[in-house]
N, C-alpha and C positions, 0 to 999 in steps of 0.2 A: 504492499500500500504507499503511496505516495504523496508525502506531508510535509509540508513547509515548514523548515525549523523554528520560523517566529510564531507557530501555531502550537508548539507543544513547550509551554513552560514545565517546571520542575522536571527535569529529566535529569539522570546522573550523567555527570560528567563525562562517561565514556561511551554514552548512548550514541548509536549511527541512526539518523534522521534522513538517511537518505532511500529510496527505494524500499525494503524492506526495514521496518521499525527495528531494531535491534536495541531493548532499554540495558543490554548489558545486565551482570550479575547483582548489580546494587540496586536493582530496581525494586521497591517496596510497594506496597497496595496504592499509593499517591501517585507513583509514577504509570502506574498500569492504567489507572483512572484518568490520568492527565493525556497519555497516547492515546484512549479509547474516544474520548472527547475529542479532540483533536481530528481523528479521521470521521467521527460523525459529523462534524461540522463542515468536513471538505468537500465539495462538491463532486471533485472526482472519485472519490470512496463512494462505492455499491453498497460493501458490505464489508465487516471487521471479522477476522480471525486472532483471538487472542492464546498464545501458545505460551505454554510457563514449561518451563522445565528446571527441574528442584536443585537445589543446592543443600548443604549439611546444615547450614542456619538460614534458610529460607521460610518461609510461611504462606505454603500453599494455600493453605485455607481461609486466610486474611485475605489474599489476593483474589481468590473465589469471591469471598462475599462482599468486596467492592466493585468486582466486575459484575455482581449480577445486581446488586445495587442500581447498577446505572441503566441497566436494560429496558425500562419502561420508557425512558426520556429519549432514546436513539434514534427511533425513527427508522434506522436501517439494520438487517437480519445479521446478529452477531453470532458467531462459532467459536467454541474453545477448543482447545486442546492442552489437556494436562499432560504430563508426559511423565512414565514410571509406573508405579506399583503402591505399594503398602503405603509410601510415603504420602502421596496424594490420593488416597482413597476417600479421605473424609473430604478433600476438595471436591472431588467428582460427586460425590452425595449433595453437596450444599447447591452445586452446579446444576444436578439433575430436579432438587427441590425447587428451584425457583424456572424450572420449564426451560432452560437453555439447553442445546445440541451441544454435546460435547463428544470429541474420540481421541481414542489413545495414540494417535499418531496424526502428523500434519498431513499426511498423503492422503488418510482416508476425509481429513478435514477438508481437502481441496477438491474432492470428490462430490462432497455433502453440498459445497458451493456452486458445482458444474450441475448438481440436479436442482438445486433452487434456480439456476437461471435458466433450464431447459422447463421447469414447470413454470417460469414467469412466461417465456415464451409462448408455449402453448397457450396459456390463458389469452395472450393477446391475440395470438391467432383466432382462439375462439370466440373472442368478443368483437371481431371484424363480421360486419353483418354484410350478404352479398345484394347486390343491385336487383332492382325489381326484375322480374319476369314478365312479358306481353304473356297474357292470357290464352293459353292456345284452343282450337277449334274442337267442341267436345267430338270423342272418337266414338262411332257406331259400335256399342257395346253391345246391343242385342245382336247384329249381326254377326260381330266376330264368335259370340257364345253360341250360335245357332250353327255357325260354320264347324267348330271345335267338336259339339254335342254328334252332328252328322258323321262327321270321321269318326271318332269313338265307337258310334253303333254301328261300324261297318262290319268287326271291328279292326282298327288299324291303328297307329300311334305316328307314322309320318305323313305332312300334308305334301299335296304333289306341290310343282311349281305354281301351276295357277291359284290353287287354294293357298299357300304362303305368300302371295303377292296380293290375294282377296283379304287377307289377315293385315297384313302391312297397309292396306289403302284403308281399312276399316278405323285406321288411328293414324289418318292424315300420311303415311309415309310414301313421298314420291316414288313411283315406279314406272317403270319401261313398260309400254304397252309390249305386249305378247300376244303374238300369235303364231301357229305352227306352218314352219318352211315345208311344203312339199318338195322341195328339191334345191338343190346347190342356187338355182338361179333366184330363189325369190328369198335366199340368206344375206345380207350384205353388211347391233348393238350399239365406221368411218374413222379418218385419221385425225388423231388426238396430239401430236406432235406440233411443237408451239404455241401450243395452249395458252390464255393469258393465266394469271394466278388464279388459285381454287378458292371458292367462297368455304372459308373455316366454319364462317358461322352456320350455315347449312349441316355441317356434320354435329355439332353440337345441338343444334334443334332435333335431327334424328334420333340423337342419343336420349334426349328427352323423350320422345317419342317411344323409342323401345322402352326406356325406364317407366312409361305409363303403360305400356303391354306386360310387362311382368307384374307390375301394381294388381292390374284389372284383371288377370287372368292367373288364377293358382294353377291351370292345366299344362301350363307352359314347361317344358322340361329343355329343351336347347334350342337356340335358333343360331341361325349362321347367313348373313347376308353377305352375297359374295359372287359376282363383284361389287363395288359401289362407286359410283362414278361421281366425281367432285367435280365442278367446273368453274366457271364464273358465274353460271348463271343458279347454282345449289347443286344440292345431291339428289342422287337419282339410283334406287336398288335396283339392278340390274336381275339379279337370281337370289333365291332363299332357301335355305332348308329350315325346316322347322318342325321340330318334336313335343308331340304334346301327349297327355296321360291323364287319367281321372287325377281330379283333385282331392286331395285327403280333406277327410273331416273337421270341419272350422267352426271354431266357437263364434268366432265374430268374423268383421271385415277385414281383410288383409292379415289374416293369421296366418300366412304362409311367409311372411316378412318379416325380419328383425329391428327394422325402423320403418316406423307409419309416414306414410307419403302425405302430402298437404290434404286435409278433409275439405275439401271445396263442397262438399254435398252439406254441409252446413251453412253456405253462405244465401243471405235472404235481402231482399229488397223491402223497405218499412218507409211509410208516411210520419212526416213530422206534423203533430200537431201547430196549426199556423200556417201551413205549407213548407212545400219541399221532402225529400226525400233522405233518407239515410240507409249505407247498406252494412248488412249485420254480418259479420264473417268472423273465422279463428285469425288468430293474429300469426302476421308473416316477421320474416327477421329483417327485413327492412322498414318495419314498422318503428324503428328504435326511434329515430329524429321526430316522427309525430308524438310517439309516448312523452318523448322529454316536453314538446311543447303543450303538450297537455296538464303535465305538473307545473310547470312553470305559469301557466294559466290561471291554476287552482288560489282562492283565497286560502290564508294562512287556517283559517279553521276546516278546511276541507281537506287539505292537507293534513295536518294533524287527528282528524278523523279516519283518513285512509292507515297513514301510516304512524299514527301513535306517536310522532317526532315532531321537529320543526324543520325539518329538509325543505329546501326551496327547488332542488332539482336532484334528479337520478344519477347515480354514477353510473361509469362504464360498466362495473360490473351487475350493477343493478339493472342495465338496460340489457345486457345480455342474458340475465337470468329472466326476464320479464317477455323475451321476444325470441330466445333459441330454446324451442320445447320441443319436446318430444311426440305430442299429440295422443299421448298412449296414457300413462298416468297424469296427464296434467293436460289441460285445456286453457284457454282463453282466448274470450269472443269481444272482439272491437265493432263499434258503432263508428263509422267513416262516415263523412258526410261532405260532400264535391260541392265546390261552388264556382260559378262562371261570372267571369268579369272583365270587362273591358281592360286590355292593356295598354302601353306608351303609344303602339303603335296603331291602337284600335281595334284592334284583332282579341277577341274574346280567351281569354286565358283560365285554365281549370286549376283550382287549388282544391286539396284534399287535407282534412282533420282530424285527428281522435277524439269523439265526444264524449265516450265512455267505455269503459272495462269492466266486462267481470270475470272471474278467474276462478276455477278450481283444480286444487291439489288432492290427488287419492291417498288417504291412508295408509300405512304398512299393511292393515288388513285386506287390503284392495277391495272393500264391502263400503266402505263411507268416504267422503270427501270433505275438504275443508275450504269454504267458498271467499271471494274478497269482491268488491265493488266499488267503481271511479266512477263519478259522472259528472260532466263538465258543468260548473255552478252557471252557465248563460243557459243551460238547457233544464235545470231543476226543474221538477214539477211538471213534466212533458211527457210522463212514462216511459222515458228512455229508459230507468232503472228496472223499472217492472218487466221490459221485454228484455233487456241484456240477463236478467236472474232467469226469468222463463226459460230463455235459451240456453244458459248454461246447463240451467237442470235438466233440459230434454237431452243434451250431449252425456251429461253424466249417467242418465236413465238408459241411454243407448249403449254406455259401457258397461251395463249390469252393476252400477252401485245402486245402493239400497238406501242409505241415509248422505242428508248432506247438511252441515252447521257451518258456524262462525261465529266468531266473537266483535261484538259491536260495541264501541264505547258508550257509557250510562247517558252522557249528554250530547249523543247523536240522536234525538228525537225522531229526525225525519225518516232515516235508517231503519228505526225500530218501528217505526208506522209502516212503513214500506214492506218491512218481513212479516208484521201481523196481517196486516193485506192478503200477503200469500200463502197464508196458513201455518208460518213458522210458528213453535213452541218459544216463549222467551221467558228464561229463567235466571236468575243469579247464576254468576261463575264463579265457584268457592274459591279458586286458585288468586284473584283478584276481583274486589268488589268495585271496582270502576270499568268492568264490563259486565254484558249480557250475553250467555249463551242463546245462540237463535238455532233450532234444529228443527229438521221436517224429513219425512221417510218420502222416498221418491216414489 
């Protein structure tokens, strides 16, 4: 760790203050504290590793107590390495009791730093929200299923080329027109050299369509699209080999998938009291910015009622936590209002905003869940909260959950009134008298 000498007072006379800080054998608890604090204040230092090498007249336990006492205010992850065995055993117990990470060798401590860095990087990647995707055309699911059922009834498992292309076409995957050539003169699927750059976005679109097929058709076992022509005009499936089989028994939709797809079937359009409409749909990863704006627009009272704190905006981890969900044991429904207004050039511009959110998280028993609700102050009293709660309860019911409950602050009379109107039982919460427990069988 690189620290400027001017920032390290109370150092022993033989201490080395460049690159790695070597406090020398004369260092006592005060010297260790001074070095740790200097590293904590230095913006170039991201983490601190404190290494203690014992000597005959040293005080490893005293140094350990001093370093542990600094932990709360450092703001940077401290790791420790008290080298040795019996002489430093009491010091290690002090460090463990304080909740600090301690290692027996510097090499192991450095590996610990590596793990921290990897974890931080993974968390940053997780918090990156993908850009919005345009909504694709709905596939012909009925036609696709009829085709598959007809093949399995024959019985056989491999589709012909014509059937494979028909299945791809049902999901709007571009295919070549296929006709049977009766001779060499009728066959001629042209020159391809010197063509312009291929359209990569078309390949991405096709992969999304294939993913949609896998999600919607549990009978699929194998799929081979070959060749696939990609040029400046798009992508085209020339031939396909598809193998199907009977789907295994399923307890719910998408039971054959490890990760559930976006549940677009819950999307609805509803009228707004006083005019206008809003879309009620499951939350998407790219809703993070709109969710942040909703929280910022709330009054202090509304923010306190929802989060039981005085926060003014959501942190990046909170935004990721609220928008990057798996749609299995958790669901969030958002009400999105889209408005059209004339822009600077006279043309109309559409802007969307989230005006309400309802959410449930399934409890570990997977039979009950806990709800939360948030409505924009501007739309209070317009039935939006009722619609959001009914929507989230419908999803929970579809998932096989039997009970829903949630905690509401006693001061939040509007929310308690809404819960009563929806048939929730409201009773005191024994763990905290400031809350009421609202529960209802689904």
